[in-house]
N, C-alpha and C positions, 0 to 999 in steps of 0.2 A: 225349582227354577232359581231360587235364591242361591242354593248351593252351586249350581252351574255358573251363575253370574259371578259368584265369589271366586270360583276356580279360574274363570276367564280373566278376571281382573288381576288375580295374583300372578297368573302366567304372563300377562302383558307387562306387569311391573318387573317381574324377574327377567324377562327378555330385555327390557330397557337397561336394567342394572348390568346384565351380562354384556350388552353392547358397550356400555361405558367401561366395563372392566377391561375389555380388549382394546377399546379406543385409547384409554389412558396409558396402558402399558406400551402401546405402539408409538406414542408421540416421540419418545426418545429416538426410535429408529427413523422416524420421518424427518426430524430436524438434526440428526446426529452429525451430519457433515458440517452444519453451521456451528455446532458446539465445538467440534474438533478444530475448526479454523479459528474460532474465537479464543479458545484456551490453549491451542497449540499442543494438543495431546495426541498420543499415538492411537492406532487402531486397536491395539491391545487394551489400552485404557478405556476406550469407548466400548469395547466388547465386555470389559469387566463390569460396567454399569448394568448391562443386561443379565450377565451371569449371576451377579450378586443378588439381583432382584429375584431371579428364578429360583436360586437355591434357598433363599430365606422364605420365599413363597411356599416352596415345597415342605420345608421343615416345620414352619410355624403352622401350616395347614393341619397337621396331625392333631395337636392339642386343641386347635380351634374346632376341628371336626368332632372331637369328643365333647367339647363344650356345647356344640349345636345339638348333640343328642340328649343333653341334660338340661338345657335352658331354652328360653323363648327365642326361636330362630328369627322371627321378624325383627326383634329388637337388636339381635346380633348383626343382622344385615343393615339395619338403620345406622348403627354406630360405625360399622365397617365402611359403608358407602360414604357417609359424612366425613370420616377421617381420611380415607384415601383421596377424596375430592379436594379437601383442603391441602393435603400433602402434594398432590399433583400440581396445584397452583403454586405451592411453595417451591417446587422444582424450578420454576421460572425465576425465583429469587436467588438461586444458588450462584455464588460468585467464583467458585473454583471447583476442581475435581473432587476434593475431599468432601465438601458440603453436598455435592450432588450424590455421591455414594451414600452418605448417611440418609439423605431424604428419600432416595429410591429404595433403600432397605426398608424404611418405614412404610413407603407405599406398598411394598410387597406384603407386609403384615396386614394392612387394611384389606387388600384385595384377596388375601387368603380366606377371608370370611365368606366370599361369594359362593363358590362351588359347593362346599359341604352343606351349608344352610339352604341354598336354593334347591339343590337336587333332593334334599330331604323333604322340603316343603312340597315339591311337585309329587313326590311319592305318596304324600298324605292327601293331596288334592285330587289326584287322578287314579282310577283303578288300574289294575295291572294291564288290562287289554287296551288302554289308551295312553300309557306312559311313554312309549317310544315316540309317538307323534308329539306329545307335550314336551319331551326333552329335545326333540328335533327343533321345535319352535324356539325353545330356550337357547339352544346352541347356535341359532341363526345369528346371535350376537357376535360370534367369532368372525365369520366372513364379512358381515356388514360393519362391524366395529372397526376391523382392519381397513376395509375399503373407505369408510368415512374418514378415518384418521389420516390415511395417506393422501386423500384428496384435499381435505380441509386444512390440515396442519401446514402443508407446504404453502398454500395460498395465504394463510394467516401470517406465517413467518416471513413471507415475502413482503407483506405490507407493514408489519410491526415488529419484526425481529423474532428470533426463535423463542424468546421468553413469552411472547404473547400467545403462542400455541398452547403453552401450559396454563396460562391464566384463563383462557376462554373455556377450558374444559371444566372449570369449577361450576359453571352455571347449570348445565344439564345434570351434573353429578349431585348437586344439592337438591334439585327437583326429584331425582331418583330416591334420595334418602328420605325425603318427605313422603313419597309414595309408598316406600317400604314400611314406614311407620303405620300406614293405613291398612296394610294387609292383615286380616284376622289370622291369628295363630290357630291352625287346624288341629284337631285331635290326632294324636299319633296313632297310626294304624287304622285311621277312620275309613280308609278306602279299601281295606283288605277284606277277603272273604271271611276270615276269622278275626273278630275284634279282640285284640290283646292289649290295647292301650300302649303304655310305656314299658311293658314287661320285656325282659330279654332273657336269653338263656344264661344259666349260672356260669361264672368263670371270668377270666381276664378278657375285657372287650377286644383288645388287640389280637390276642391269641385266638379268640372265637372267629374273628374275621380272617386271619391268616391261615387257619386250619380248614377253611372252606375251599376245596379244590378249584371251584369255578373262579373264585376271586383271585387265587394265585395265578391262574392262566390269564385272567384279565389284566392283572398288574404287569405281567410280562409283556402282554400285547401293548399296553399303554406306553411302555418304554420304547418299544420298537416303532410304534406309530408316531410318537412325538419326535423321535430322532429324525424321521423323514419329513414331518411337517415343518420343523424348525430349520432343517437343512435346505428345504425348498424355499422357505421364506427368506433365508439369508443369502442364497446363492443363485436363485433362478435368474434374477436380473443381470448379475455379472456374466452368467453363462450366455444369455442372449446377446449381450454386448460383445463379448469376446469371440464366441464361436459363430453366431449368425450375423455378426456385424451390424446389429441394430443400434440406433442411437438411443439415448436415455429415454426420450419420450416414447418411442416405439416400444422399447422394452417395458416401460411402465404400463402401457396399454395392455400388452400381452400378459404381464403378471397380474394385473387387476382382473383379467378374465380368468386366467388359468388358476390362480391361487385364491381369488376372492369370490367372484360372482357364481362360479360353478358350484361353490359350496352350498348355495341356497338350494339348488336342485338336488344335490346329494343328501342333504339333511332331510328334505321332504320325502325323497324316495326311500331312504332308510326307515323313517318313521312309518310310512304307509306300509311298506312290505314287511317290516318287522312286526307291527301290530297284526297284520293280516295272517302271517304265518304262525304267530303266537297262538291264534285261536285254535289251531289243530296240533301244534307242536310246541311244548314248553321251551325247547331250545331253538325255536324258530329265529329269534333275533340274532343269536350267535351264528347260525347258518347263513343268514342274510349277510352279516358282516364278513364272514369268511369268503363267501362267494364274491362279494364286491371287491375285496382286496385281491382275491385270486384273479379276477378279470382286470383289475387295475395294473397288475405287474406287467403283462405283455403290452398293454397300451402305453405305459411309460417307456418301455423298452423300444418299441417301434417309433414312438415319437422322438426319442433320442437318436435313433438311427438315421433320421433325416439329414441329408448333407447340408453343409454350410453354404451361404451365398445370398446376397440381396439382389433382386432383379427389378420388379415392377411395383408401383404404388397401388394402394387401394384394393388389395386382393380379398380382404375379409368382408364379404357381403357388401362391399362398397360403402361401409359405414364410417370408416376412419380414413381421413386424408393424410396418411403417413406412409413412409416407405416400408413396404412389406416385401418379404421374399416368398416364393412359392413354398420353399422349405419351412419358413417360419410359420406360414399358415397351416401346413400339414402338422407341424409340431404343435401348434396351438390347439388344433382339433383333438389329436390323439392324447397329448399330454394333459390337456384340459379335461377331457372325459375321464382320464385316469385319476386326476386329482379330485374330480367331482365324486368319484366312487370312494375315494378315501374319506370323504365327509360322511358317508353312510355309517362309518364306525361310531360316530358320536351318538347318534340317536338310537342305535341298537345296543351297543355295549353298555352305555351308561344305564339303560333301563334294565339290563340283565342283572346288574348288581343288586337291584331292588327286588328281583325275583328270588334271590337266594339268601338275602340278609333281612332280618326283622327290622321294623321301622325305627326302633330305638338304638340301632347300631349303624344305620345307613350313613349318617354323617361321618362316623369314624371310618367306615369302609371306604367312602369316597376320599377322605383325607389321606388314608394310606395309599390309595390308588394314585391320587394326584402327586403325592410325595415321590413315588417311584417314577411316574410319568414325566415329571419335570426335572427331578434330580438326575435320573439316568437317561432321559430322552431329550427334554427341552434344553438342558444345560450342555449336554454333550453333542447334540445334533450339529449346531453350527461349527463348534470347535473341532469335533471329530471329522466332519466333512472337510473342513479346511485342511486338516492334516492329510487326509486322503488326496485332496486336490494338489497339495504341495508335493506329495510323494509321486503322484502321476506326472506332474510337470517336470520334476527332476528326472524321472525315468525317460520321458520323451527327449529331454536334453542329452542325457547319457547315451541313448540310442543313436543320437545324431552326432556323437563323438565329442561332446562337451564334457570336460572334467569339472563337475560341479563342486568337487571338494577343494578346488583351487581358489574359490571365490567366497566372499562373505558380505553381509550387509547390503548396501546399495549396489555394489558391483554384482553381487549374485542376483539381485532383483533384475538388473538390466540384462544380464546374460540369459536369465530364464524367461524374460518377457516374450520372446517369439514363440515359446512353447506353452504359454499359459492357456491359450484357447484349447489346444489339444488335451492339455492336462486336466482342465476342469470338465471337458467333455468325457474323458475316460472316467473321471470320478463320479459323474452323474449316474453311471450305470450301477452304482451301489444302491440307488433308490429302488429299482424294480426287484433287486435281490432281497432287500429288506422287506418289501411288500409281500413277496412270495413266502418268506419265512413267517411273516405276520399272519398270512392266510392259514398256514399250517397250525400255528399256535391257537388261533381262533377256532379252527375246526376241532382241535384237541379239547379246547375248553367247552365246546358245545356238547361233548360226550359226557361231561360231568354235571350239566345243568339239571337234567331230570332228577338225578339222585339227590342233589343238594336242595332242589326245590321241594321234592317230596318230603325230605327230612324236615325242612322248615315248616311246611304245611302241617305235618303230623304234630310237631311241637306246638304250633299255633292253635291247632284244633284242641289239643289237650289243655292249653292254657287260656282258651277263649273265654271272654267275659259274657258272651251271648251265644245262643245257638247259631251255628254257622249256616250260611246260605249254601245251597247245593252247588258245588263247584263244577266248572266246565270240564268236559272230558277232553283230555290232552293225550296225544300219542307221543311216544318217545322221539 
């Protein structure tokens, strides 16, 4: 009972830390327009703040993940949460663009401690048949953190200026740091069938991870998945405003549903189905993820096929007294379910890493995975999608007889403005294509899980400190 209570307490704290992790990184986006107006900076400069954070977060996470495999993870988390909370508050003290760049880079270093240490701890607190649900609860911090930030930061900034939004975040952050200090450090490998402690296979730790076929497939999937998630996060609201003619408030309501709240259901669904299928198939979690992304692709496609136009108010269950269109409601339902299925990815794929990598290398594996996911996906998603949207907009203008090469700068912007709605609409169709490719990658990865898991279990059995428990029978 004490062990169960300890696991529940640890998971509760780790969820809160992850919520603040995503809350703090989203503040810049929530108050970005105010910062831009205050400092008179360009959109490129504003985007650079986010890109710099993501790239450093990805790169620094690799050595920090290795550190998590060799040191006390709860202390690493305590220091990391404490540091990034102070630095988030310091972001409100920045007086120019250069200062903000430096502070946000430092915030990225602090936040890079979260995922490797937290997922490694969850792997040692929860046995294999319960990890998907545990990681699903942990990843609830993503949609709930984003939703809380975009709701609260705007209200706080309206009352006390954009700096206040950064200052307020320090309070829950320091409470999370104190709670992290109270988490007992579990024995490495303590929840495994075979007790191997901190032992690992001989060889270079990074090479051991990267020569595990399942992990390579998962790394590729992470880049594709994050490309779509960050593209949706950056461009869904502009799409609704340009193409469906929604005002900012209506677009905000739709985004909060489509990109935020649906994630809660997706994470729980993934955790439940992933653990259930894992009981009979060791690759069950990857199959659930592949199926969810495969279903998501046509839902996104048909949601995007809804025609533009605003007609009557209050169409979505009569809950919101805002101007809705029949098309926007249909878009919300189909695109929202599609996005909800994308969240299944987190609770299934994250736990699969722990099925094929020994406990003492899981922090390293997750750090390498996050490096690729953010450097190739998170950093390129918004920028890459923006390039595609610009290309599609120019193609629409050219098809209408406009010589886009004759204009530059502000003149080009004004010439292209009538075609931006169609351009961004065309670009959005890259999302279902990426999801379809992602489903194939996950399906390919599912075919290597059994072999990698059996190889790991064989090594763990031979290295075990204690007689192993009788393993569950799993079909391929």
